[in-house]
Residue, then its C-alpha position, 0 to 999 in steps of 0.5 A: m165075559e170079556k169075549l161077550s163084551t167084544d162081540y157086543k161092541q162089534p155091531t157098534h163099530l160097523c154102524c159107525v163105519f157105515g154112518i161115516a160112509i154115508l156122510l162121505l158119499s153124501g158130500c157133506s162138508l165140515t167148515p168153520g161156523r157150520s155143522l156136519t149135515l147130510f144136506p149141506e148148503g153150498h154150490r155144487l157142480l152139475d154132473s154134466a159140468m163135471a163131465m165136460r170139465q174132465a173131457a178137457p185133459d189138456p189146456l186149450p189154445l186160447p189167449r192167456e197170461l203172457d199170450k193175450s190178444l186184443l178183443s174185437p171192437y167194442v159194440v155199444e149197448p144200452g147202459d153205456v155212456l157216450l160223449v158227443q161234442p163238436a171238435e171245434f170250439d167255434s162250431p155252431v152245433r150244440l149237443p148234450a155232452d154225456q149221452p147214456v144209451l137208452q133202453d131202446g138203443t138210442i141217444n138223444l141229440g136234442r133238436y137233432g133227434h134220436v139216433v140208434v147206436a146200439g149194436r154199433t161200434v164207436a166209429e160207426i156211431a160217429d159217422s151216423v151222428r155226423s151225417t145227422v147233424q150235417s143234414q140240419t146244420k151247415d158248416a157243422g165241422p167234425i163231431i167227436v164221439r167217445l165211449v166214457n162209461r162201459v157197463s154192458k160188457v161184463y164177466y161173472v164170478l160165482g160160487e165160493v168167492n167173497a164178493p160174487g157178482s158181475f164185473p166190467v171187462q177192461g180187456r186185459e183180465t185173466v182168470l186170476d184177476a177175475i177171482i181177485a176182483a171178486g174178493g178171492l176164494t172163501d174157506r169153503a172153496s174147492r180149489r181143484n174144481i173151478i171152471l170157466s164157462r163161455p156163453t153158447a147158443p141154446e142149440g149149440c155145444r158147451i164150452v166148460i174149461p178146467i182152471c188149475y188154481r193152485e198151479i196158477v197162484q203157487l207155481g206161476d203156471t199160466s196154462t189155464n190162466y185164460q184171458i177173460a172175454p165178455g160173458d165169461r162165467i167163473f164158477v167156484p164150487t163148494r169143497t166136500l168132506l170127501e174131497e178134503l180127505c182124498p185130495k189126490k182123487f180129485e186132481c184131474p188133468p190138466c191140473g196136477r201135471p209134473q212141473v220143472p223149475c227154471t233153475a233146474i234147467g239153468l243148472g243142467c239138472a233137467r237137460a239130460v232128461h229132455g235130450l238137450a245138450p249140456a249148458e255152457p258153464g255160467k250161462l243160462p240156456a235159451e229155453a230158460a228165458p222167461m216169456a215176459g218181464g225181467a230176466l232170470r239171474e245167472p247161476r251163482s258159482t256155488e250153485m254151478n259147483a254144487s253136486p246134483 
């Protein structure tokens, strides 16, 4: 009788295993406040986006934290606001001070008419405004043009963040700055599959760059903490149950690479591995110097005498 009972339960166990397999393959997720479902709501990576992400096993040679570059001169577009005024107080020229760039790409200079400024840099606009004013007013003197409100150059943070949206580019932001500006990641965020996409022409190739969020925030690894450029899109997908149960399976290069602590280099623990000469006692080797900001402390005597 006991054997019959065991045989009767076996199909039930198989059904349970089969059901769990279906749930895992479907990518459903268990998150606070949400139930398990075969059709979960969330932000999913396209198959093409995932393939392009996996096609970049090494960090790209792009500006990043500790190695930033200056952006190209700002090109004015509709929505930006300019300040146009004479440089001298006794100038006979009177202009409206704040000049929002209109939808047609012009600014209104009052009796001097409209001047097209969209698609031009501030220096080019200053030359154009100056020539327009001087053509109607003698002894106008120098005219100053400044950019006082920048709203046309933005980046986007979308997906599993607390405050998704567009944010103005200041010129110094990195991926970490952008995620923090968007309120940080939610509990449902997939920290292993974040991507940075850069706008490309419809007929061109696509730029999809993997972001190693855990290495950036926990190890200070700047390899994928790229500098943000106008038009960048950071997408944070939703974490699936399969990713939660099998995290190592989703660790794709360049993420998950071996890391070496600077203190280990200073103490000589890793020098032999890299074929380097032993460091002098009490001194840090040159390669242990940080790239920016501050200096590493000298090893303490207790550390120098500690056995490896």
